[in-house]
Every structure is written in C-alpha cells, then in structure tokens.
VEXPADREN-966542 format. One record per residue (C-alpha): residue in three letters; chain; x, y, z. Coordinates in steps of 0.1 Angstrom, whole numbers, m for minus. Example, Ala and Ser with C-alpha at 12.3 -4.5 7.8 and 13.67 -1.06 7.14 Angstrom:
<sites>
@residu: ALA, chaine: A, east: 123, north: m45, up: 78
@residu: SER, chaine: A, east: 137, north: m11, up: 71
</sites>
This chain:
<sites>
@residu: MET, chaine: A, east: 210, north: m103, up: m243
@residu: THR, chaine: A, east: 222, north: m69, up: m255
@residu: PHE, chaine: A, east: 250, north: m50, up: m238
@residu: LEU, chaine: A, east: 258, north: m13, up: m233
@residu: THR, chaine: A, east: 283, north: 3, up: m255
@residu: THR, chaine: A, east: 307, north: 29, up: m240
@residu: GLU, chaine: A, east: 282, north: 56, up: m251
@residu: TYR, chaine: A, east: 256, north: 41, up: m228
@residu: GLU, chaine: A, east: 276, north: 35, up: m197
@residu: ALA, chaine: A, east: 275, north: 70, up: m183
@residu: GLY, chaine: A, east: 237, north: 71, up: m186
@residu: ALA, chaine: A, east: 234, north: 37, up: m170
@residu: ALA, chaine: A, east: 254, north: 49, up: m141
@residu: THR, chaine: A, east: 229, north: 76, up: m133
@residu: SER, chaine: A, east: 202, north: 49, up: m129
@residu: GLY, chaine: A, east: 220, north: 28, up: m104
@residu: ARG, chaine: A, east: 206, north: m4, up: m121
@residu: ALA, chaine: A, east: 220, north: m30, up: m144
@residu: ILE, chaine: A, east: 209, north: m13, up: m176
@residu: THR, chaine: A, east: 215, north: m30, up: m209
@residu: ALA, chaine: A, east: 203, north: m2, up: m232
@residu: ILE, chaine: A, east: 192, north: 34, up: m231
@residu: LEU, chaine: A, east: 166, north: 51, up: m251
@residu: TYR, chaine: A, east: 156, north: 88, up: m251
@residu: VAL, chaine: A, east: 122, north: 105, up: m254
@residu: SER, chaine: A, east: 118, north: 142, up: m261
@residu: PRO, chaine: A, east: 92, north: 164, up: m279
@residu: ASP, chaine: A, east: 122, north: 179, up: m298
@residu: GLY, chaine: A, east: 137, north: 146, up: m309
@residu: ALA, chaine: A, east: 139, north: 135, up: m346
@residu: GLY, chaine: A, east: 120, north: 103, up: m338
@residu: SER, chaine: A, east: 145, north: 81, up: m355
@residu: ASP, chaine: A, east: 162, north: 55, up: m333
@residu: GLY, chaine: A, east: 161, north: 71, up: m298
@residu: LEU, chaine: A, east: 197, north: 65, up: m291
@residu: THR, chaine: A, east: 206, north: 102, up: m284
@residu: TRP, chaine: A, east: 186, north: 133, up: m274
@residu: ALA, chaine: A, east: 189, north: 145, up: m310
@residu: LYS, chaine: A, east: 174, north: 113, up: m323
@residu: ALA, chaine: A, east: 150, north: 108, up: m295
@residu: TYR, chaine: A, east: 116, north: 93, up: m299
@residu: THR, chaine: A, east: 88, north: 118, up: m295
@residu: THR, chaine: A, east: 64, north: 94, up: m277
@residu: ILE, chaine: A, east: 70, north: 72, up: m247
@residu: GLN, chaine: A, east: 51, north: 43, up: m264
@residu: ALA, chaine: A, east: 75, north: 44, up: m293
@residu: ALA, chaine: A, east: 104, north: 39, up: m269
@residu: LEU, chaine: A, east: 86, north: 11, up: m251
@residu: ASP, chaine: A, east: 78, north: m6, up: m284
@residu: ALA, chaine: A, east: 115, north: m4, up: m295
@residu: ALA, chaine: A, east: 129, north: m16, up: m262
@residu: SER, chaine: A, east: 140, north: m52, up: m257
@residu: THR, chaine: A, east: 115, north: m77, up: m244
@residu: ASP, chaine: A, east: 143, north: m102, up: m234
@residu: ALA, chaine: A, east: 138, north: m112, up: m198
@residu: ASN, chaine: A, east: 175, north: m107, up: m192
@residu: ASP, chaine: A, east: 175, north: m71, up: m205
@residu: CYS, chaine: A, east: 166, north: m39, up: m188
@residu: THR, chaine: A, east: 161, north: m7, up: m208
@residu: LEU, chaine: A, east: 165, north: 28, up: m193
@residu: ILE, chaine: A, east: 140, north: 52, up: m210
@residu: MET, chaine: A, east: 150, north: 88, up: m203
@residu: VAL, chaine: A, east: 120, north: 112, up: m207
@residu: ALA, chaine: A, east: 126, north: 149, up: m212
@residu: PRO, chaine: A, east: 103, north: 176, up: m199
@residu: HIS, chaine: A, east: 72, north: 184, up: m220
@residu: ALA, chaine: A, east: 54, north: 218, up: m223
@residu: THR, chaine: A, east: 20, north: 200, up: m223
@residu: TYR, chaine: A, east: 21, north: 162, up: m219
@residu: TYR, chaine: A, east: 30, north: 129, up: m235
@residu: ASP, chaine: A, east: 0, north: 110, up: m248
@residu: ILE, chaine: A, east: 0, north: 72, up: m249
@residu: ALA, chaine: A, east: m30, north: 74, up: m272
@residu: THR, chaine: A, east: m38, north: 37, up: m270
@residu: ASP, chaine: A, east: m71, north: 19, up: m263
@residu: ASN, chaine: A, east: m78, north: m5, up: m235
@residu: ASP, chaine: A, east: m48, north: m13, up: m213
@residu: PRO, chaine: A, east: m17, north: m5, up: m233
@residu: THR, chaine: A, east: 6, north: m33, up: m222
@residu: TRP, chaine: A, east: 44, north: m38, up: m223
@residu: THR, chaine: A, east: 62, north: m70, up: m213
@residu: GLY, chaine: A, east: 98, north: m60, up: m210
@residu: ASN, chaine: A, east: 119, north: m47, up: m181
@residu: TYR, chaine: A, east: 122, north: m10, up: m180
@residu: GLU, chaine: A, east: 132, north: 20, up: m159
@residu: ILE, chaine: A, east: 113, north: 50, up: m171
@residu: ARG, chaine: A, east: 130, north: 81, up: m157
@residu: GLY, chaine: A, east: 117, north: 117, up: m162
@residu: SER, chaine: A, east: 130, north: 150, up: m148
@residu: HIS, chaine: A, east: 105, north: 159, up: m121
@residu: ARG, chaine: A, east: 71, north: 147, up: m109
@residu: ILE, chaine: A, east: 54, north: 176, up: m126
@residu: TRP, chaine: A, east: 77, north: 182, up: m156
@residu: ALA, chaine: A, east: 69, north: 151, up: m176
@residu: SER, chaine: A, east: 32, north: 146, up: m176
@residu: ILE, chaine: A, east: 19, north: 113, up: m191
@residu: ARG, chaine: A, east: m17, north: 108, up: m202
@residu: ASN, chaine: A, east: m38, north: 84, up: m223
@residu: THR, chaine: A, east: m65, north: 104, up: m241
@residu: ASN, chaine: A, east: m78, north: 76, up: m262
@residu: VAL, chaine: A, east: m115, north: 75, up: m255
@residu: SER, chaine: A, east: m114, north: 37, up: m252
@residu: ALA, chaine: A, east: m84, north: 36, up: m229
@residu: THR, chaine: A, east: m88, north: 18, up: m195
@residu: SER, chaine: A, east: m54, north: 27, up: m182
@residu: VAL, chaine: A, east: m25, north: 49, up: m190
@residu: MET, chaine: A, east: 0, north: 21, up: m190
@residu: LYS, chaine: A, east: 2, north: m16, up: m179
@residu: PHE, chaine: A, east: 35, north: m34, up: m173
@residu: THR, chaine: A, east: 39, north: m72, up: m170
@residu: GLY, chaine: A, east: 77, north: m71, up: m167
@residu: LYS, chaine: A, east: 100, north: m57, up: m141
@residu: VAL, chaine: A, east: 95, north: m19, up: m140
@residu: SER, chaine: A, east: 107, north: 12, up: m122
@residu: LEU, chaine: A, east: 91, north: 46, up: m126
@residu: VAL, chaine: A, east: 110, north: 77, up: m114
@residu: ASP, chaine: A, east: 102, north: 114, up: m116
@residu: LEU, chaine: A, east: 71, north: 111, up: m137
@residu: ALA, chaine: A, east: 35, north: 125, up: m135
@residu: ILE, chaine: A, east: 6, north: 103, up: m144
@residu: PHE, chaine: A, east: m26, north: 122, up: m152
@residu: THR, chaine: A, east: m61, north: 108, up: m158
@residu: ASP, chaine: A, east: m92, north: 129, up: m166
@residu: SER, chaine: A, east: m128, north: 126, up: m177
@residu: THR, chaine: A, east: m119, north: 117, up: m213
@residu: ASN, chaine: A, east: m120, north: 80, up: m204
@residu: ASN, chaine: A, east: m117, north: 79, up: m165
@residu: ALA, chaine: A, east: m88, north: 54, up: m172
@residu: ASN, chaine: A, east: m67, north: 39, up: m144
@residu: GLY, chaine: A, east: m32, north: 52, up: m140
@residu: VAL, chaine: A, east: m5, north: 25, up: m139
@residu: ILE, chaine: A, east: m10, north: m13, up: m135
@residu: PHE, chaine: A, east: 19, north: m36, up: m123
@residu: THR, chaine: A, east: 16, north: m74, up: m125
@residu: ASN, chaine: A, east: 51, north: m85, up: m117
@residu: ASN, chaine: A, east: 74, north: m86, up: m87
@residu: GLY, chaine: A, east: 97, north: m59, up: m75
@residu: TRP, chaine: A, east: 79, north: m29, up: m91
@residu: ARG, chaine: A, east: 93, north: 6, up: m82
@residu: VAL, chaine: A, east: 76, north: 40, up: m81
@residu: ARG, chaine: A, east: 98, north: 68, up: m68
@residu: LYS, chaine: A, east: 94, north: 106, up: m69
@residu: CYS, chaine: A, east: 63, north: 104, up: m90
@residu: GLY, chaine: A, east: 29, north: 123, up: m90
@residu: PHE, chaine: A, east: m5, north: 109, up: m98
@residu: ASN, chaine: A, east: m34, north: 133, up: m105
@residu: SER, chaine: A, east: m70, north: 122, up: m112
@residu: SER, chaine: A, east: m88, north: 152, up: m99
@residu: GLY, chaine: A, east: m105, north: 159, up: m132
@residu: THR, chaine: A, east: m121, north: 125, up: m135
@residu: ASP, chaine: A, east: m159, north: 119, up: m133
@residu: GLY, chaine: A, east: m159, north: 81, up: m131
@residu: ALA, chaine: A, east: m142, north: 53, up: m111
@residu: ASN, chaine: A, east: m104, north: 50, up: m115
@residu: THR, chaine: A, east: m74, north: 37, up: m97
@residu: SER, chaine: A, east: m41, north: 55, up: m98
@residu: VAL, chaine: A, east: m17, north: 26, up: m90
@residu: TYR, chaine: A, east: m30, north: m10, up: m93
@residu: ILE, chaine: A, east: m7, north: m37, up: m78
@residu: ASP, chaine: A, east: m24, north: m67, up: m96
@residu: GLY, chaine: A, east: m13, north: m101, up: m85
@residu: SER, chaine: A, east: m46, north: m118, up: m95
@residu: ALA, chaine: A, east: m29, north: m139, up: m122
@residu: ALA, chaine: A, east: 1, north: m148, up: m99
@residu: LEU, chaine: A, east: 8, north: m135, up: m64
@residu: THR, chaine: A, east: 34, north: m107, up: m66
@residu: ARG, chaine: A, east: 57, north: m93, up: m40
@residu: GLY, chaine: A, east: 85, north: m70, up: m32
@residu: GLY, chaine: A, east: 74, north: m36, up: m46
@residu: ILE, chaine: A, east: 85, north: m2, up: m33
@residu: MET, chaine: A, east: 68, north: 31, up: m35
@residu: GLU, chaine: A, east: 87, north: 61, up: m21
@residu: ASP, chaine: A, east: 83, north: 99, up: m22
@residu: VAL, chaine: A, east: 51, north: 98, up: m42
@residu: GLN, chaine: A, east: 21, north: 122, up: m42
@residu: PHE, chaine: A, east: m15, north: 115, up: m51
@residu: ILE, chaine: A, east: m43, north: 140, up: m58
@residu: GLY, chaine: A, east: m75, north: 122, up: m65
@residu: HIS, chaine: A, east: m112, north: 128, up: m68
@residu: VAL, chaine: A, east: m131, north: 122, up: m35
@residu: THR, chaine: A, east: m160, north: 104, up: m53
@residu: HIS, chaine: A, east: m141, north: 84, up: m78
@residu: THR, chaine: A, east: m104, north: 77, up: m71
@residu: LYS, chaine: A, east: m87, north: 48, up: m54
@residu: ALA, chaine: A, east: m51, north: 59, up: m50
@residu: VAL, chaine: A, east: m34, north: 25, up: m44
@residu: TYR, chaine: A, east: m51, north: m8, up: m48
@residu: ILE, chaine: A, east: m32, north: m39, up: m36
@residu: ASN, chaine: A, east: m47, north: m72, up: m49
@residu: GLN, chaine: A, east: m29, north: m105, up: m41
@residu: SER, chaine: A, east: 4, north: m89, up: m35
@residu: THR, chaine: A, east: 26, north: m92, up: m4
@residu: VAL, chaine: A, east: 57, north: m77, up: 13
@residu: ASN, chaine: A, east: 55, north: m44, up: m5
@residu: GLU, chaine: A, east: 68, north: m12, up: 11
@residu: PHE, chaine: A, east: 53, north: 23, up: 9
@residu: HIS, chaine: A, east: 74, north: 52, up: 23
@residu: HIS, chaine: A, east: 69, north: 90, up: 23
@residu: VAL, chaine: A, east: 36, north: 90, up: 4
@residu: SER, chaine: A, east: 9, north: 117, up: 5
@residu: MET, chaine: A, east: m27, north: 109, up: m6
@residu: HIS, chaine: A, east: m53, north: 136, up: m8
@residu: THR, chaine: A, east: m90, north: 139, up: m19
@residu: CYS, chaine: A, east: m95, north: 103, up: m28
@residu: LEU, chaine: A, east: m125, north: 80, up: m25
@residu: THR, chaine: A, east: m100, north: 55, up: m9
@residu: ALA, chaine: A, east: m64, north: 62, up: m3
@residu: ILE, chaine: A, east: m52, north: 26, up: 3
@residu: HIS, chaine: A, east: m72, north: m5, up: m5
@residu: ILE, chaine: A, east: m58, north: m40, up: 4
@residu: ASP, chaine: A, east: m77, north: m70, up: m10
@residu: ASP, chaine: A, east: m74, north: m108, up: m11
@residu: THR, chaine: A, east: m63, north: m131, up: 17
@residu: ASP, chaine: A, east: m28, north: m134, up: 2
@residu: SER, chaine: A, east: m20, north: m97, up: 5
@residu: ASP, chaine: A, east: 0, north: m100, up: 37
@residu: ASN, chaine: A, east: 28, north: m81, up: 54
@residu: ASN, chaine: A, east: 27, north: m49, up: 35
@residu: GLU, chaine: A, east: 45, north: m20, up: 52
@residu: PHE, chaine: A, east: 34, north: 16, up: 53
@residu: HIS, chaine: A, east: 57, north: 43, up: 68
@residu: ASN, chaine: A, east: 54, north: 81, up: 68
@residu: ILE, chaine: A, east: 21, north: 82, up: 50
@residu: ASP, chaine: A, east: m1, north: 114, up: 49
@residu: ILE, chaine: A, east: m38, north: 108, up: 41
@residu: GLY, chaine: A, east: m62, north: 137, up: 40
@residu: ASP, chaine: A, east: m96, north: 148, up: 28
@residu: CYS, chaine: A, east: m105, north: 113, up: 16
@residu: ALA, chaine: A, east: m138, north: 94, up: 20
@residu: THR, chaine: A, east: m119, north: 64, up: 34
@residu: GLY, chaine: A, east: m82, north: 66, up: 43
@residu: ILE, chaine: A, east: m73, north: 29, up: 47
@residu: ASP, chaine: A, east: m97, north: 1, up: 35
@residu: LEU, chaine: A, east: m86, north: m34, up: 47
@residu: ASP, chaine: A, east: m108, north: m60, up: 31
@residu: ALA, chaine: A, east: m84, north: m89, up: 35
@residu: GLY, chaine: A, east: m48, north: m99, up: 42
@residu: ASN, chaine: A, east: m28, north: m104, up: 74
@residu: GLU, chaine: A, east: m3, north: m84, up: 93
@residu: GLN, chaine: A, east: m2, north: m51, up: 75
@residu: HIS, chaine: A, east: 23, north: m27, up: 93
@residu: PHE, chaine: A, east: 15, north: 10, up: 97
@residu: ASP, chaine: A, east: 40, north: 34, up: 112
@residu: ASN, chaine: A, east: 39, north: 72, up: 115
@residu: ILE, chaine: A, east: 6, north: 76, up: 96
@residu: ASN, chaine: A, east: m10, north: 111, up: 95
@residu: LEU, chaine: A, east: m48, north: 110, up: 91
@residu: HIS, chaine: A, east: m68, north: 142, up: 87
@residu: ASN, chaine: A, east: m102, north: 154, up: 75
@residu: ASN, chaine: A, east: m112, north: 120, up: 63
@residu: THR, chaine: A, east: m148, north: 108, up: 65
@residu: THR, chaine: A, east: m136, north: 74, up: 77
@residu: ASN, chaine: A, east: m100, north: 70, up: 87
@residu: ILE, chaine: A, east: m98, north: 32, up: 87
@residu: ASP, chaine: A, east: m123, north: 5, up: 75
@residu: ASP, chaine: A, east: m110, north: m29, up: 86
@residu: ALA, chaine: A, east: m131, north: m58, up: 73
@residu: SER, chaine: A, east: m102, north: m83, up: 71
@residu: ALA, chaine: A, east: m107, north: m116, up: 88
@residu: ASP, chaine: A, east: m80, north: m117, up: 114
@residu: HIS, chaine: A, east: m75, north: m81, up: 124
@residu: ASP, chaine: A, east: m38, north: m87, up: 133
@residu: HIS, chaine: A, east: m23, north: m55, up: 119
@residu: THR, chaine: A, east: 4, north: m35, up: 138
@residu: TRP, chaine: A, east: 0, north: 2, up: 143
@residu: SER, chaine: A, east: 25, north: 27, up: 156
@residu: SER, chaine: A, east: 25, north: 65, up: 158
@residu: ILE, chaine: A, east: m9, north: 71, up: 142
@residu: HIS, chaine: A, east: m16, north: 108, up: 142
@residu: GLY, chaine: A, east: m48, north: 128, up: 139
@residu: GLN, chaine: A, east: m76, north: 146, up: 157
@residu: PHE, chaine: A, east: m94, north: 115, up: 170
@residu: ASP, chaine: A, east: m124, north: 117, up: 193
@residu: MET, chaine: A, east: m120, north: 105, up: 229
@residu: ASP, chaine: A, east: m147, north: 88, up: 249
@residu: THR, chaine: A, east: m152, north: 73, up: 284
@residu: GLU, chaine: A, east: m166, north: 37, up: 284
@residu: PRO, chaine: A, east: m190, north: 28, up: 298
@residu: GLN, chaine: A, east: m209, north: 61, up: 296
@residu: ASP, chaine: A, east: m229, north: 54, up: 328
@residu: LEU, chaine: A, east: m218, north: 62, up: 363
@residu: THR, chaine: A, east: m217, north: 25, up: 373
@residu: GLY, chaine: A, east: m186, north: 15, up: 355
@residu: THR, chaine: A, east: m175, north: m21, up: 349
@residu: THR, chaine: A, east: m168, north: m41, up: 381
@residu: ILE, chaine: A, east: m137, north: m62, up: 384
@residu: THR, chaine: A, east: m134, north: m86, up: 414
@residu: ALA, chaine: A, east: m102, north: m94, up: 431
@residu: SER, chaine: A, east: m93, north: m129, up: 442
@residu: ALA, chaine: A, east: m108, north: m141, up: 475
@residu: THR, chaine: A, east: m72, north: m148, up: 485
@residu: ALA, chaine: A, east: m52, north: m117, up: 494
@residu: LEU, chaine: A, east: m24, north: m108, up: 470
@residu: ALA, chaine: A, east: m36, north: m133, up: 444
@residu: TRP, chaine: A, east: m49, north: m124, up: 410
@residu: GLY, chaine: A, east: m86, north: m127, up: 403
@residu: ALA, chaine: A, east: m101, north: m140, up: 371
@residu: ASP, chaine: A, east: m98, north: m121, up: 339
@residu: GLU, chaine: A, east: m130, north: m102, up: 333
@residu: GLN, chaine: A, east: m142, north: m83, up: 302
@residu: LEU, chaine: A, east: m139, north: m45, up: 302
@residu: ARG, chaine: A, east: m145, north: m38, up: 265
@residu: ALA, chaine: A, east: m163, north: m62, up: 242
@residu: ALA, chaine: A, east: m149, north: m73, up: 209
@residu: ALA, chaine: A, east: m181, north: m61, up: 191
@residu: THR, chaine: A, east: m175, north: m26, up: 205
@residu: ALA, chaine: A, east: m141, north: m23, up: 187
@residu: THR, chaine: A, east: m153, north: m13, up: 152
@residu: LYS, chaine: A, east: m122, north: 8, up: 146
@residu: PRO, chaine: A, east: m86, north: 5, up: 157
@residu: PHE, chaine: A, east: m83, north: 23, up: 191
@residu: ARG, chaine: A, east: m60, north: 34, up: 219
@residu: ILE, chaine: A, east: m67, north: 32, up: 256
@residu: LEU, chaine: A, east: m55, north: 66, up: 269
@residu: GLY, chaine: A, east: m62, north: 60, up: 306
@residu: TYR, chaine: A, east: m83, north: 44, up: 333
@residu: TYR, chaine: A, east: m106, north: 57, up: 360
@residu: LEU, chaine: A, east: m106, north: 34, up: 390
@residu: GLU, chaine: A, east: m129, north: 33, up: 421
@residu: PRO, chaine: A, east: m121, north: 5, up: 446
@residu: ALA, chaine: A, east: m147, north: m4, up: 471
@residu: VAL, chaine: A, east: m121, north: m5, up: 499
@residu: THR, chaine: A, east: m91, north: 18, up: 504
@residu: GLN, chaine: A, east: m62, north: m6, up: 503
@residu: LYS, chaine: A, east: m34, north: m14, up: 479
@residu: HIS, chaine: A, east: m44, north: m29, up: 446
@residu: LYS, chaine: A, east: m28, north: m40, up: 413
@residu: MET, chaine: A, east: m46, north: m44, up: 381
@residu: ARG, chaine: A, east: m35, north: m60, up: 348
@residu: PHE, chaine: A, east: m50, north: m54, up: 314
@residu: LYS, chaine: A, east: m49, north: m79, up: 286
@residu: VAL, chaine: A, east: m62, north: m82, up: 250
@residu: ASN, chaine: A, east: m82, north: m111, up: 237
@residu: GLY, chaine: A, east: m73, north: m133, up: 268
@residu: ASP, chaine: A, east: m36, north: m133, up: 260
@residu: SER, chaine: A, east: m13, north: m150, up: 286
@residu: THR, chaine: A, east: 7, north: m118, up: 288
@residu: TYR, chaine: A, east: m6, north: m83, up: 298
@residu: PHE, chaine: A, east: m1, north: m50, up: 280
@residu: ASP, chaine: A, east: m3, north: m28, up: 312
@residu: GLU, chaine: A, east: m1, north: m32, up: 349
@residu: ILE, chaine: A, east: m10, north: m4, up: 374
@residu: TYR, chaine: A, east: m8, north: 1, up: 411
@residu: PHE, chaine: A, east: m33, north: 22, up: 432
@residu: ASP, chaine: A, east: m46, north: 25, up: 467
@residu: ASP, chaine: A, east: m70, north: 54, up: 468
@residu: THR, chaine: A, east: m108, north: 51, up: 468
@residu: LYS, chaine: A, east: m108, north: 70, up: 435
@residu: ASN, chaine: A, east: m79, north: 72, up: 410
@residu: SER, chaine: A, east: m72, north: 82, up: 375
@residu: VAL, chaine: A, east: m42, north: 66, up: 357
@residu: GLY, chaine: A, east: m28, north: 76, up: 324
@residu: SER, chaine: A, east: m16, north: 52, up: 298
@residu: ALA, chaine: A, east: 17, north: 53, up: 278
@residu: PRO, chaine: A, east: 25, north: 83, up: 256
@residu: ALA, chaine: A, east: 18, north: 85, up: 219
@residu: GLY, chaine: A, east: 43, north: 64, up: 198
@residu: THR, chaine: A, east: 49, north: 38, up: 225
@residu: GLU, chaine: A, east: 13, north: 28, up: 234
@residu: HIS, chaine: A, east: m6, north: m2, up: 221
@residu: ILE, chaine: A, east: m30, north: 5, up: 193
@residu: PHE, chaine: A, east: m55, north: m22, up: 192
@residu: ASN, chaine: A, east: m73, north: m37, up: 161
@residu: VAL, chaine: A, east: m109, north: m39, up: 151
@residu: GLY, chaine: A, east: m124, north: m68, up: 171
@residu: ASP, chaine: A, east: m100, north: m67, up: 200
@residu: ARG, chaine: A, east: m114, north: m75, up: 234
@residu: ILE, chaine: A, east: m100, north: m58, up: 265
@residu: ASP, chaine: A, east: m99, north: m78, up: 298
@residu: ALA, chaine: A, east: m87, north: m70, up: 333
@residu: SER, chaine: A, east: m78, north: m88, up: 365
@residu: CYS, chaine: A, east: m72, north: m75, up: 400
@residu: LYS, chaine: A, east: m56, north: m84, up: 433
@residu: ALA, chaine: A, east: m59, north: m67, up: 466
@residu: GLU, chaine: A, east: m35, north: m63, up: 496
@residu: SER, chaine: A, east: m57, north: m80, up: 522
@residu: ASN, chaine: A, east: m94, north: m78, up: 516
@residu: GLY, chaine: A, east: m104, north: m108, up: 496
@residu: SER, chaine: A, east: m131, north: m104, up: 469
@residu: ASP, chaine: A, east: m127, north: m66, up: 469
@residu: THR, chaine: A, east: m142, north: m50, up: 439
@residu: VAL, chaine: A, east: m130, north: m21, up: 417
@residu: LYS, chaine: A, east: m151, north: m1, up: 393
@residu: VAL, chaine: A, east: m133, north: 7, up: 361
@residu: TRP, chaine: A, east: m139, north: 32, up: 332
@residu: LEU, chaine: A, east: m117, north: 33, up: 302
@residu: LYS, chaine: A, east: m107, north: 64, up: 283
@residu: VAL, chaine: A, east: m108, north: 53, up: 247
@residu: GLN, chaine: A, east: m97, north: 70, up: 215
@residu: ALA, chaine: A, east: m110, north: 54, up: 183
@residu: ILE, chaine: A, east: m90, north: 61, up: 151
</sites>
C-alpha cells in the first residue's frame, strides 16, 4: 500500500474518502507525473493507467475543466481495475468521451469507483455505452450523461453483476439526456440494494431497466422521468422500492414483467387516466352474510388479469339493494388483512379513497376483493363500481 505525503493530505480531505494518492488531469498540464496541476496528465486514461491497482489503495483523480472534451480514445471497453474517485468541477465542465470508432463504452471499472462532477457523452461515432461498473459500492454523484446524438443502441450507466452479484451502489443528483429511440439510461443486471436519489431522466428509450431475478431491493427516491418511450421496465427482481417518482409525457410509464410483482410504490406523480370499472351500469354485486352483522365471503371486484399496470383505487360507487347500515372491506389478493373499510347506509353512495401519498398503489397482477356485512337484512346485496387510476 502507498500512503499520502503531507502534500496530498489537503486534497484527500476534500474527497471525504480514505485516499492513498492524488493525481491531476488538465489540458494545460505538462503531462509528466500528474502529482501537481503544473505536472498534470493531459488525459484521464493516462492518470488511470498510472494509478495504483493495489486492492488496498484508492486514488483520487482530480479533473480540471476542458474547453472541448477529454477523449478516452480506446477501442472496445477500456477497463481499469483499481479503486478510484474521479472528481471533476461540474457536470458540464469536464466532458468525457470515447471517440474511437471501435469503442463499445467510454469507461469500464472493475474496482471500487466513485464519479463526481463529470459529464459523460456518447454520440454516433460509435454509439458506445457510457460507464460500466462491475463491483460493489459504486458511486455516481453530481454527474451528467448525454447520448442525444447517438443513432444506435447504447446504455448510459450499466450496473453489471453478471459475473458476480453486486450490491450497495449509490446514484445521487444525476441528470440523463438520452435518445428516445436508442438510449437506456440505467441498466441494473444482477445487482441488489442500490440507491438512486434525485435523478432526472429525459428522452430515453428506457429510463430504468431492472433485469435478472437477483436484482432485488433497489431503492428509487425523487426521480423525474419524462419524454421516454418507457419510464421503468421491470423484467425481473423482487421488492423494488419507488418513492416520489414524477412521470410525464412517457409513452409507457411502467412495464412490469417481473415474476412476483411485489414492489412498493409511494407518491407516484403524473397525469394518469382515470376510469370506472366495470364500465356497464350493472356493477359488481357483493353479497352480505345471511347472518346480520356478520361478514360475507370475499368476492372478486377486479381480476388480476385486468391489472396490467400499477394502479390506485381513487374511490367507490356503492348501491345497496336495501337502505340500511352496511360495512364493506377491501382486500388485495385474498390477504387476511384489509386495506380499506368503509361505512354507508344510503341506497346510493360515493366514497373517496385516501389522499395521494398515503394511498395504496397496487402492483401489476394484483386482484381486488371485497366483503360486506349488513345491519339486519341477511344476504343483502351491494353493487360496486371502482374508480381506478392506472399508472
């Protein structure tokens, strides 16, 4: 292991990490040893090549602004195996590209890596992917990714655990501008317990794609997704957590083809269509128990096959056959507990559900059931219509 000298310690303190060496990159550097701004490397790949690959080291690479861009200029997936924090000045002040016509990504990292204040651009030169991470604990903060100039398939950030399951990454305060026909902003493949906070994703083919059955328990908070062909594509994995997600002008907001549909949703915002189910004037009939004040059997209100998108229930329209006091309970997938209980006694009634942010948001494939009890008239029936908002 190498250790910081006194000269390095001030710079290491700005990173907040256990940095063992610092290297500098600047278009104005002398390109010698990268130990100061005056002797800075002129390319990022030169600094990465010079950095330690010892598993117990971590090199801070400081990147100065560039009037045009830094060019990795390497074919295929240029790969580095060490531990690095690469820190620029601003998400649009230190643009990084890979213009080699045979490049398939801008950079690939197999060690422990943090990117801060950088801009990663891809274009039609090679339609390369942006950044690939294959290790645990990756970090991307205050960065920007732009692939609006591409004309072929590309992925901006690929979290690749295909060789060995990864976990524990964090993305925070990051912006994506993609191409609506070609760009996948974030692809999570065999990676679990990653966190994504304060991220905006615009004009992408797919904003977030989660794949593989081991990609579980990823958390998304304060995410803005707009003008994409598909906002969130869930092909596999269990218990993804979505909170405060803003969806707008997407062709498809959520495509959930995962096996278990057990994700949690909270504060999902957007202009989502509302509908009354069933569409006829007959409604769905729920029968109270023949015994007064006893609960009748659970009966299906909305079939699982109808739930092709996550959805809210905004309210209920109720029409009991007899004017007397009633209670109705609503359940999902035959659960032993109920998510709502309402009281009514009129021959016709309209009841609202919980306000946005506290309501249940149900998954693809969820079945809604109901049971009823009446005050005195056994086997009384109630016609029910649901007011449904699909996301």
